[in-house]
DSSP file (Angstrom, degrees, kcal/mol; ACC not computed):
  #  RESIDUE AA STRUCTURE BP1 BP2  ACC     N-H-->O    O-->H-N    N-H-->O    O-->H-N    TCO  KAPPA ALPHA  PHI   PSI    X-CA   Y-CA   Z-CA
    1    1 A X     >        0   0    0      0, 0.0     4,-2.2     0, 0.0     5,-0.2   0.000 360.0 360.0 360.0 -41.2   57.1   77.7  131.5
    2    2 A X  H  >  +     0   0    0      1,-0.2     4,-2.2     2,-0.2     5,-0.2   0.908 360.0  50.4 -63.3 -42.5   60.8   76.8  132.3
    3    3 A X  H  > S+     0   0    0      1,-0.2     4,-2.7     2,-0.2    -1,-0.2   0.888 109.1  52.4 -62.5 -40.6   59.7   74.8  135.4
    4    4 A X  H  > S+     0   0    0      2,-0.2     4,-2.6     1,-0.2    -1,-0.2   0.921 109.1  48.4 -63.0 -44.4   57.0   73.0  133.4
    5    5 A X  H  X S+     0   0    0     -4,-2.2     4,-2.5     2,-0.2    -1,-0.2   0.894 112.8  48.6 -62.2 -38.9   59.6   71.9  130.7
    6    6 A X  H  X S+     0   0    0     -4,-2.2     4,-2.7     2,-0.2    -2,-0.2   0.924 112.0  48.6 -66.9 -42.9   62.0   70.7  133.4
    7    7 A X  H  X S+     0   0    0     -4,-2.7     4,-2.7     2,-0.2    -2,-0.2   0.900 111.9  49.5 -62.5 -41.7   59.2   68.8  135.2
    8    8 A X  H  X S+     0   0    0     -4,-2.6     4,-2.3     2,-0.2    -2,-0.2   0.924 112.1  48.0 -62.0 -45.2   58.1   67.2  131.9
    9    9 A X  H  X S+     0   0    0     -4,-2.5     4,-2.4     2,-0.2    -2,-0.2   0.918 113.3  48.1 -61.6 -43.8   61.7   66.2  131.1
   10   10 A X  H  X S+     0   0    0     -4,-2.7     4,-2.6     1,-0.2    -2,-0.2   0.896 110.8  50.8 -65.9 -39.4   62.1   64.8  134.6
   11   11 A X  H  X S+     0   0    0     -4,-2.7     4,-2.2     2,-0.2    -1,-0.2   0.897 111.0  49.0 -66.5 -38.6   58.8   62.9  134.3
   12   12 A X  H  X S+     0   0    0     -4,-2.3     4,-2.3     2,-0.2    -2,-0.2   0.922 111.5  48.9 -66.0 -42.5   60.0   61.4  131.0
   13   13 A X  H  X S+     0   0    0     -4,-2.4     4,-2.3    51,-0.2    -2,-0.2   0.906 111.3  49.9 -61.6 -41.7   63.3   60.4  132.4
   14   14 A X  H  X S+     0   0    0     -4,-2.6     4,-2.1     2,-0.2    15,-0.3   0.883 110.0  50.7 -64.9 -38.3   61.6   58.8  135.4
   15   15 A X  H  X S+     0   0    0     -4,-2.2     4,-2.3     2,-0.2    -2,-0.2   0.895 110.3  49.4 -67.7 -39.6   59.2   56.9  133.0
   16   16 A X  H  X S+     0   0    0     -4,-2.3     4,-2.4     2,-0.2    -2,-0.2   0.894 109.9  51.8 -64.5 -39.7   62.2   55.6  131.0
   17   17 A X  H  X S+     0   0    0     -4,-2.3     4,-1.9     1,-0.2    -2,-0.2   0.894 109.5  49.4 -61.5 -40.3   63.9   54.6  134.2
   18   18 A X  H  X S+     0   0    0     -4,-2.1     4,-1.9     2,-0.2    -2,-0.2   0.904 109.9  51.0 -65.2 -41.0   60.8   52.7  135.2
   19   19 A X  H  X S+     0   0    0     -4,-2.3     4,-1.2     1,-0.2    -2,-0.2   0.899 109.5  51.0 -62.6 -40.2   60.7   51.0  131.8
   20   20 A X  H  <>S+     0   0    0     -4,-2.4     5,-2.2     1,-0.2    -1,-0.2   0.867 107.9  52.6 -64.8 -34.5   64.3   50.0  132.1
   21   21 A X  H ><5S+     0   0    0     -4,-1.9     3,-1.2     1,-0.2    -1,-0.2   0.875 107.0  52.3 -69.2 -34.7   63.6   48.5  135.5
   22   22 A X  H 3<5S+     0   0    0     -4,-1.9    -1,-0.2     1,-0.2    -2,-0.2   0.757 102.4  60.7 -68.5 -24.5   60.8   46.4  134.1
   23   23 A X  T 3<5S-     0   0    0     -4,-1.2    -1,-0.2    -5,-0.2    -2,-0.2   0.407 134.4 -83.8 -83.3   2.6   63.1   45.1  131.4
   24   24 A X  T < 5S+     0   0    0     -3,-1.2     2,-0.2     1,-0.4    -3,-0.2   0.350  87.5 132.6 114.4  -5.4   65.4   43.6  134.1
   25   25 A X      < -     0   0    0     -5,-2.2    -1,-0.4    -6,-0.2    -2,-0.0  -0.565  53.2-139.8 -77.2 143.5   67.5   46.6  135.1
   26   26 A X        +     0   0    0     -2,-0.2    20,-0.4    19,-0.1     2,-0.3   0.587  69.8  99.9 -82.3  -9.4   67.8   47.0  138.9
   27   27 A X        +     0   0    0     18,-0.2     2,-0.3    -7,-0.1    18,-0.2  -0.599  45.9 178.2 -86.2 137.1   67.5   50.9  138.9
   28   28 A X  E     -A   44   0A   0     16,-2.4    16,-2.7    -2,-0.3     2,-0.4  -0.988  12.3-163.4-132.7 146.3   64.3   52.7  139.7
   29   29 A X  E     -A   43   0A   0     -2,-0.3     2,-0.4   -15,-0.3    14,-0.2  -0.998  11.2-178.6-129.7 126.6   63.5   56.4  139.9
   30   30 A X  E     -A   42   0A   0     12,-2.4    12,-3.2    -2,-0.4     2,-0.2  -0.990  27.3-123.3-130.0 131.3   60.4   57.6  141.6
   31   31 A X  E     +A   41   0A   0     -2,-0.4     2,-0.3    10,-0.2    10,-0.3  -0.509  41.9 167.7 -70.5 141.1   59.2   61.2  142.0
   32   32 A X  E     -A   40   0A   0      8,-2.7     8,-3.1    -2,-0.2     2,-0.5  -0.896  35.0-107.2-144.5 172.5   58.7   62.1  145.7
   33   33 A X  E     -A   39   0A   0     -2,-0.3     6,-0.2     6,-0.2     2,-0.1  -0.909  28.5-141.6-108.3 135.0   58.1   65.2  147.9
   34   34 A X    >   -     0   0    0      4,-3.2     3,-2.3    -2,-0.5     6,-0.0  -0.457  32.5-100.9 -87.0 162.8   60.8   66.5  150.1
   35   35 A X  T 3  S+     0   0    0      1,-0.3    -1,-0.1    -2,-0.1    -2,-0.0   0.781 122.9  60.9 -54.5 -27.1   60.2   67.8  153.6
   36   36 A X  T 3  S-     0   0    0      2,-0.1    -1,-0.3     1,-0.1     3,-0.1   0.642 119.4-110.1 -72.1 -15.0   60.4   71.4  152.2
   37   37 A X  S <  S+     0   0    0     -3,-2.3    -2,-0.1     1,-0.4    -1,-0.1   0.239  80.3 125.7  97.2 -10.5   57.5   70.6  149.9
   38   38 A X        -     0   0    0     -5,-0.1    -4,-3.2     1,-0.1    -1,-0.4  -0.334  65.5-106.9 -72.2 161.7   59.7   70.6  146.8
   39   39 A X  E     +A   33   0A   0     -6,-0.2    65,-0.3    -3,-0.1    -6,-0.2  -0.684  44.7 164.3 -87.8 147.5   59.7   67.6  144.4
   40   40 A X  E     -A   32   0A   0     -8,-3.1    -8,-2.7    -2,-0.3     2,-0.4  -0.786  31.2-110.6-143.3-171.8   62.6   65.3  144.3
   41   41 A X  E     -AB  31 102A   0     61,-2.4    61,-2.7   -10,-0.3     2,-0.6  -0.996  11.3-147.5-134.2 133.3   63.4   61.8  143.1
   42   42 A X  E     -AB  30 101A   0    -12,-3.2   -12,-2.4    -2,-0.4     2,-0.5  -0.886  20.9-164.5 -96.3 122.6   64.2   58.6  145.0
   43   43 A X  E     -AB  29 100A   0     57,-3.4    57,-2.5    -2,-0.6     2,-0.5  -0.945   7.3-170.9-114.4 125.6   66.7   56.6  143.1
   44   44 A X  E     +AB  28  99A   0    -16,-2.7   -16,-2.4    -2,-0.5    55,-0.2  -0.968  16.6 162.8-117.6 120.2   67.2   52.9  143.9
   45   45 A X        +     0   0    0     53,-2.4   -18,-0.2    -2,-0.5    54,-0.1  -0.263  25.4 146.6-130.0  46.6   70.1   51.1  142.3
   46   46 A X        +     0   0    0    -20,-0.4     2,-0.3    52,-0.2    51,-0.2  -0.386  20.4 100.9 -75.2 157.9   70.4   48.1  144.6
   47   47 A X  B     -D   96   0B   0     49,-2.1    49,-2.4     5,-0.2    -2,-0.1  -0.934  68.3 -99.2 154.9-172.9   71.5   44.7  143.3
   48   48 A X  S    S+     0   0    0     -2,-0.3    46,-0.3    47,-0.2     2,-0.1   0.503  80.4  92.3-119.7  -8.5   74.3   42.2  142.9
   49   49 A X  S >  S-     0   0    0      1,-0.1     3,-1.7    44,-0.1    44,-0.0  -0.405  86.4-103.8 -89.5 170.2   75.6   42.7  139.3
   50   50 A X  T 3  S+     0   0    0      1,-0.3     3,-0.1    -2,-0.1    -1,-0.1   0.683 115.0  63.5 -66.1 -20.0   78.5   45.0  138.4
   51   51 A X  T 3  S+     0   0    0      1,-0.2     2,-1.0     4,-0.1    -1,-0.3   0.544  83.9  80.8 -85.2  -4.0   76.2   47.7  136.9
   52   52 A X    <   +     0   0    0     -3,-1.7     2,-0.2     4,-0.1    -1,-0.2  -0.558  65.4 125.0-102.1  69.9   74.6   48.4  140.3
   53   53 A X  S >> S-     0   0    0     -2,-1.0     4,-1.2    -3,-0.1     3,-0.5  -0.611  80.1 -96.6-111.7 175.0   77.3   50.7  141.8
   54   54 A X  H 3> S+     0   0    0      1,-0.2     4,-2.6     2,-0.2     5,-0.2   0.856 124.6  64.1 -59.5 -34.7   77.0   54.2  143.2
   55   55 A X  H 3> S+     0   0    0      1,-0.2     4,-2.5     2,-0.2    -1,-0.2   0.895  98.9  52.9 -56.4 -40.0   78.2   55.3  139.8
   56   56 A X  H <> S+     0   0    0     -3,-0.5     4,-2.1     2,-0.2    -1,-0.2   0.873 108.4  50.2 -65.0 -35.7   74.9   53.9  138.4
   57   57 A X  H  X S+     0   0    0     -4,-1.2     4,-2.5     2,-0.2    -2,-0.2   0.943 112.4  46.5 -64.8 -47.1   72.9   55.9  140.9
   58   58 A X  H  X S+     0   0    0     -4,-2.6     4,-2.3     2,-0.2    -2,-0.2   0.875 111.6  51.2 -64.1 -38.1   74.8   59.1  140.0
   59   59 A X  H  X S+     0   0    0     -4,-2.5     4,-2.4    -5,-0.2    -1,-0.2   0.915 110.6  49.2 -64.6 -42.6   74.3   58.5  136.3
   60   60 A X  H  X S+     0   0    0     -4,-2.1     4,-2.2     2,-0.2    -2,-0.2   0.899 109.5  51.9 -65.4 -40.4   70.6   57.9  136.8
   61   61 A X  H  X S+     0   0    0     -4,-2.5     4,-2.2     2,-0.2     5,-0.3   0.925 110.6  48.7 -61.0 -44.7   70.4   61.2  138.8
   62   62 A X  H  X S+     0   0    0     -4,-2.3     4,-2.2     1,-0.2     7,-0.2   0.901 111.7  48.5 -59.8 -43.6   72.2   63.0  136.0
   63   63 A X  H  < S+     0   0    0     -4,-2.4    -1,-0.2     1,-0.2    -2,-0.2   0.848 111.1  51.4 -67.1 -34.7   69.8   61.6  133.4
   64   64 A X  H  < S+     0   0    0     -4,-2.2   -51,-0.2    -5,-0.2    -2,-0.2   0.903 121.0  30.5 -69.9 -41.1   66.8   62.5  135.5
   65   65 A X  H >< S-     0   0    0     -4,-2.2     3,-1.2     1,-0.2    -2,-0.2   0.670  91.2-169.6 -96.6 -15.9   67.7   66.1  136.0
   66   66 A X  G ><  -     0   0    0     -4,-2.2     3,-1.4    -5,-0.3    -1,-0.2  -0.314  62.1 -10.6  68.4-146.2   69.5   66.7  132.8
   67   67 A X  G 3  S+     0   0    0      1,-0.3    -1,-0.2    -4,-0.1    -4,-0.1   0.632 124.4  72.2 -65.6 -16.1   71.5   69.9  132.3
   68   68 A X  G <  S-     0   0    0     -3,-1.2    -1,-0.3     1,-0.1    -2,-0.2   0.789  92.9-147.3 -72.7 -25.2   70.1   71.6  135.4
   69   69 A X    <   -     0   0    0     -3,-1.4    36,-2.0    -7,-0.2     2,-0.3  -0.219   9.8-114.8  80.8-177.7   72.1   69.3  137.7
   70   70 A X  E     -C  104   0A   0     34,-0.3     2,-0.4    -2,-0.0    34,-0.2  -0.964   3.2-132.8-151.9 164.4   71.1   68.0  141.1
   71   71 A X  E     -C  103   0A   0     32,-2.4    32,-2.5    -2,-0.3     2,-0.6  -0.970  28.5-124.1-118.8 139.2   71.8   68.1  144.8
   72   72 A X  E     -C  102   0A   0     -2,-0.4    30,-0.3    30,-0.2     3,-0.1  -0.775  25.9-176.9 -82.6 118.4   71.9   64.8  146.8
   73   73 A X  E     -     0   0A   0     28,-2.9     2,-0.3    -2,-0.6    29,-0.2   0.893  67.6 -10.5 -82.6 -46.3   69.3   65.3  149.6
   74   74 A X  E     -C  101   0A   0     27,-1.5    27,-2.6     2,-0.0     2,-0.4  -0.989  58.8-163.0-155.0 156.1   70.1   61.9  151.3
   75   75 A X  E     -C  100   0A   0     -2,-0.3    25,-0.2    25,-0.3     2,-0.1  -0.988  18.5-129.3-146.4 127.4   72.0   58.8  150.6
   76   76 A X        -     0   0    0     23,-2.8    23,-0.1    -2,-0.4     2,-0.0  -0.343  34.3 -96.6 -73.9 157.0   71.8   55.3  152.3
   77   77 A X        -     0   0    0      1,-0.1     2,-1.8    21,-0.1    22,-0.2  -0.345  39.8-105.5 -65.5 157.0   74.8   53.4  153.6
   78   78 A X        +     0   0    0     20,-0.1     2,-0.2    18,-0.1    20,-0.1  -0.501  58.1 167.9 -85.0  67.7   76.3   50.8  151.2
   79   79 A X  E     +E   97   0B   0     -2,-1.8    18,-3.4    18,-0.8     2,-0.3  -0.507   1.9 158.9 -84.8 150.5   74.9   47.8  153.1
   80   80 A X  E     -E   96   0B   0     16,-0.3     2,-0.3    -2,-0.2    16,-0.2  -0.989  17.1-176.0-164.8 164.4   74.9   44.3  151.7
   81   81 A X  E     -E   95   0B   0     14,-1.6    14,-2.2    -2,-0.3     2,-0.4  -0.973  39.0 -90.2-158.0 162.3   74.7   40.7  152.5
   82   82 A X  E     -E   94   0B   0     -2,-0.3     2,-0.4    12,-0.2    12,-0.2  -0.661  42.7-166.7 -80.0 132.8   75.0   37.3  150.8
   83   83 A X  E     -E   93   0B   0     10,-2.7    10,-2.5    -2,-0.4    -2,-0.0  -0.966  47.7  -7.5-122.6 138.5   71.6   36.0  149.6
   84   84 A X  S    S+     0   0    0     -2,-0.4     8,-0.2     8,-0.2     2,-0.1  -0.187  81.4  95.5  75.5-170.8   70.8   32.6  148.4
   85   85 A X  S    S-     0   0    0      6,-0.3     6,-0.2     7,-0.1    -1,-0.1  -0.364  78.2 -54.0  84.0-166.3   73.3   29.8  147.9
   86   86 A X    >   -     0   0    0      4,-1.6     3,-2.1    -2,-0.1     6,-0.1  -0.322  65.6 -76.6-102.6-173.7   74.2   27.1  150.3
   87   87 A X  T 3  S+     0   0    0      1,-0.3    -1,-0.0     2,-0.1    -3,-0.0   0.848 130.0  49.8 -53.7 -39.6   75.4   27.2  153.9
   88   88 A X  T 3  S-     0   0    0      2,-0.1    -1,-0.3     1,-0.1     3,-0.1   0.395 119.1-107.4 -82.8   3.3   78.9   28.2  153.0
   89   89 A X    X   +     0   0    0     -3,-2.1     3,-1.7     1,-0.3     2,-0.2   0.547  65.1 157.3  83.3   5.1   77.7   31.0  150.8
   90   90 A X  T 3  S+     0   0    0      1,-0.3    -4,-1.6    -5,-0.0    -1,-0.3  -0.460  70.5   7.9 -67.6 135.2   78.6   29.1  147.6
   91   91 A X  T 3  S+     0   0    0      1,-0.2    -1,-0.3    -6,-0.2    -6,-0.3   0.599 100.7 139.6  67.0  14.8   76.7   30.3  144.6
   92   92 A X    <   -     0   0    0     -3,-1.7     2,-0.4    -8,-0.2    -1,-0.2  -0.381  50.3-125.3 -81.6 164.2   75.3   33.2  146.7
   93   93 A X  E     - E   0  83B   0    -10,-2.5   -10,-2.7    -2,-0.1     2,-1.1  -0.933  10.8-134.6-113.3 135.7   74.8   36.7  145.5
   94   94 A X  E     - E   0  82B   0     -2,-0.4     2,-0.4   -46,-0.3   -12,-0.2  -0.748  28.5-161.1 -89.3  96.5   76.3   39.7  147.3
   95   95 A X  E     - E   0  81B   0    -14,-2.2   -14,-1.6    -2,-1.1     2,-0.5  -0.675   3.9-161.9 -86.2 125.8   73.3   42.1  147.3
   96   96 A X  E     -DE  47  80B   0    -49,-2.4   -49,-2.1    -2,-0.4     2,-0.7  -0.909  10.0-145.0-107.8 132.3   74.1   45.8  147.9
   97   97 A X  E     + E   0  79B   0    -18,-3.4   -18,-0.8    -2,-0.5     2,-0.4  -0.868  29.8 166.0 -97.6 111.8   71.3   48.2  149.0
   98   98 A X        +     0   0    0     -2,-0.7   -53,-2.4   -20,-0.1     2,-0.3  -0.988   4.0 146.6-130.1 122.8   72.0   51.5  147.4
   99   99 A X  E     +B   44   0A   0     -2,-0.4   -23,-2.8   -55,-0.2     2,-0.3  -0.992  13.8 177.3-152.1 154.0   69.4   54.4  147.3
  100  100 A X  E     -BC  43  75A   0    -57,-2.5   -57,-3.4    -2,-0.3     2,-0.5  -0.986  22.7-133.0-151.1 158.7   69.5   58.1  147.4
  101  101 A X  E     -BC  42  74A   0    -27,-2.6   -28,-2.9    -2,-0.3   -27,-1.5  -0.965  28.0-175.4-116.9 132.2   67.1   61.1  147.1
  102  102 A X  E     -BC  41  72A   0    -61,-2.7   -61,-2.4    -2,-0.5     2,-0.4  -0.825  18.8-147.5-123.2 161.1   68.0   64.0  144.9
  103  103 A X  E     - C   0  71A   0    -32,-2.5   -32,-2.4    -2,-0.3     2,-0.2  -0.997  24.8-125.5-127.9 127.4   66.5   67.4  144.1
  104  104 A X  E     - C   0  70A   0     -2,-0.4   -34,-0.3   -65,-0.3   -35,-0.1  -0.496  28.1-119.1 -69.9 135.4   66.9   68.8  140.6
  105  105 A X              0   0    0    -36,-2.0    -1,-0.1    -2,-0.2   -37,-0.1  -0.380 360.0 360.0 -71.5 154.6   68.5   72.3  140.6
  106  106 A X              0   0    0     -2,-0.1    -1,-0.1   -38,-0.0   -37,-0.1   0.416 360.0 360.0-104.2 360.0   66.4   75.1  139.1
């Protein structure tokens, strides 16, 4: 029963994150399966605005797992490049690719 409640809470959090991403927010959370067979969540908080930092990823992870907490299974490097703009990079956006996979604690 406890696992079912946690999974329901996690599914609701993931749905809210998806709704937020459709509203223009860059963060997405997707349920996935880990190599161990356990379920986890892939969190993507890539983007160019100030709200897309690693802190945003960790906040999303906390909201996804709630009071149970989480373990970071994997985390991408903080890669980025200028996109758009002119030859000199004027008016370009510095896009950062940030994603991580987490597992909620039981």
